C-alpha positions, 0 to 999 in steps of 0.5 A: 205879619201875624201869620209870619210870626206864628209860622216862625214860632211854630217852626222853632217848636217843631225843632224842639221835638227830639230834645230832652223831655221831663217826667211830665211826658210820662205823666201825660202818657199815663193819663192817656192810658188811664182815661182810655182804658178805665171807667171814670170811677177808676180814674182817680183811684188807679195807682199802676203808675206813680204818676197818678191823675191829679188834674181836675175832671175837664183835663181828664176828659181832654186826655180821653179825647187825645187818647183816641187820636194817640191810639191811631198813631201808636196803640201801644202808648195807651196801654196802662202796663207800658210804663215809660213808653216813648216810641218815636211816634208817641213822642211825635204825637205828644209833642204835636198835641201841645202845638195843636192845643196852642191854637187856643193860646193864639186865639185867646191872646189875639182876642185880648190884643184887639183891645189894645189901641197902641202896640196891639201887634207888639203885645201879641208878638210878646205873648206868643214868643214868651220864652217861658211857655216855649221852654216849659211846654215844648221842651220840658213838656206841658200844656200851659199854653192851652190853659193860658189861652182859656184864661185869655178867652175869659179875660177878653170877655171881661174887657168886652163886659160879657160877664157871664161868658167871662165867669163861664170860661174861668170856671172851665179853666178851674176845672182844667187846672186848679192852680188858677184858684189863686186868681179866683179872688180877683174874679170874684171881687171884680165880677161882684163890683162890675156886674152885681153892684150897679152904679147909680151915675153915668160916670161912676165917679161922683157918687158912691151910691149903688144898688145890688142886683140879686138877679145878676148874682144869681146868673153868675152863681148859676153859671159857675155851679153849672160848670162845676156840676158838669165837671164833678157830677160824674164823680159825686160818689168819690169826691174825697178821693178826687180832692185828695189827688187835687190837693196833695198837701203831703208833697211838702212846702217846696217843690223839687227845686226851690221856686224863687219865693219867700220859702226859698229865703226861709229854707236858705236861712234854715240851712245856714242856721243848721250849719252854724248850730252843728259847727258850734256843737248845738243840737238840732232837730234834723242832722241832715238837710232833707231838702237839699236833694231837690226831692218832692217830699215832706221834711222838717226844718232843722232850726226854724219852725216847720211850716204847715199848709195853713200858714201858707194859706193865711199868708197868701190870703192876707197878702192879697187883701189890700190889692183886692180892696183897691180893686173894689174901689177902682171898679167904681169907675167903669172906664178904668176898671179893666186895666185895674183887673189886669194889675190886680190879677198879676199882683195876686198871682205874685202873692200866691207864688211868693207865699203858697204851699208847694209852689212849682217854679213853673208857676212864675208864668202866672205872673209873667203872662198877664204882666207881658200884656200890661207892658204896652199899657203904661210906662211903669208896667213896661218897666216891671215887665222888662225887669221881670222878663229877665228874672222870671224867665231865668229862674226857669233855667234850672228846670231844663237841667241838661247842659246841652240846652243852655244855648237854646235857653239863652237864645230863647231868652235873649231873642225875647229880650231884644224884642221887649227892650227895643220896641216896648220903650218906643211905644212911650218915647219914639225917639229914645236918646241916651241922656248925658247924665245917664251912664251907658252901663244902665239898661234902658228904662231900668233904674240903677238898682234894677240894672245892678241886680241884672248884672248880678244875674249875669254873674250868677249865670257865669258862675253856675255854668262855668266857674262852678264846674271848673272849680270842681264844686259840681261834685262836692256841692251839686245843689249850690247853683240851684240854691243860689238861683232860687234865692237870688231870683227870689230877691228880684221877684220880691223887689218887683212885688213890693214896687208894683204893689206900691204902684197899684195902691197909690195909682191915680185913675186920671193916668190910666189908659182905657181899653177899647176894642179896635176893629183894625188889624193888629198893628204897632202904633208909634206913640202911646198917648 
């Protein structure tokens, strides 16, 4: 069954090869050329292309390795001066490189799925059919599946109590793409609590006394330092330049199109206030809306205070603290702390997405991917994912803007939702029957408010794809659908964040299922106990 599903998903990916591809395609082609032709002391200084190298060193080394394979396909693709080069063979190679590296994702998710006693085959299918990853990696063009595969390899070591390997692979991940720094506080708290603080009782519940292991801390520190030294060691003389590429704070508060987070509300409120001020003759700091063109750049808010990177950092850190404190306390019981780790990882990723600086809309995957794993571990987790799988994946639709991709986007999302809405509830209630008191208009496992929101999402989809161009507003208000999508999806993400945060903070350990590795092949179990 697993092989069949993998073959089907891979076949779908192959069909997407000739479709639209974003500027990220040229970004990675240029990185192939830069790493292949220049010495490492020039990698982070080269400005031949506007798409300069801005990933950590391990990813640069990966590009170097890929460049030698790519040169066999078409030597022209690794020439620095060939900007925007996209021969058919080059497209074929780069598309195939994403599919090939997806084997890391298939392997990592398989390792984690083995620790699910009930519905392990289902969670594996949910993970590898994730429509967001397919859209972003195999149509838009990126390597997120490979990166999440490394993350799941690290998490599988968390689940098996192999703390050093977990730290090692997460450190490798940070040196492949630094956006995963948002997950680092969860790793730090969890590894300190589970590995460095040794509980003095067998069950870890009845006594608060523990001892601290300096030796274990030294092992963790040595592992992380070793990985970072291996990564940044060759660039030791140019660290300021490397860091300036990795953290380009001048790119502005919001990305090209507003990610559905807190700053979407903030930008929207500023637009409304600016319109009202101008209408009533009140002078404003900025006369034209510099953020409505969807460009990546710095801008000043017209009415509201302009946000700085420091403000976003403080808000992000402050929003994570309660979850991290709760994780520390839940980590006192070794039977349940693995599941708590997954929930805290999802929550802190949501905090970073909501309040971070220059958040890319693709960062929603950092919430959706771990949450999809949680969907088979508890009823509330299942409800959270069923809701967020609609909100989060729909928020990615504007990323693939060509109109001829609408049918493909809808197919990927609806196919995934059919799997989730049909099979996930049956893990908990094998024979689901419609209650006499429950309206047929309510979606399975979703409450009235969530269902109403989903119907609103459907109306939004109809408006932006049919009514907006029909009314001719695509010429006068071209950015309106993007703004509405960002703000409306931000409402859904905020609703999820508040609900899951409350659930995590007030959860009782007695209700938490354990995660134990199974030696049986991945298969679905009728009922979750």
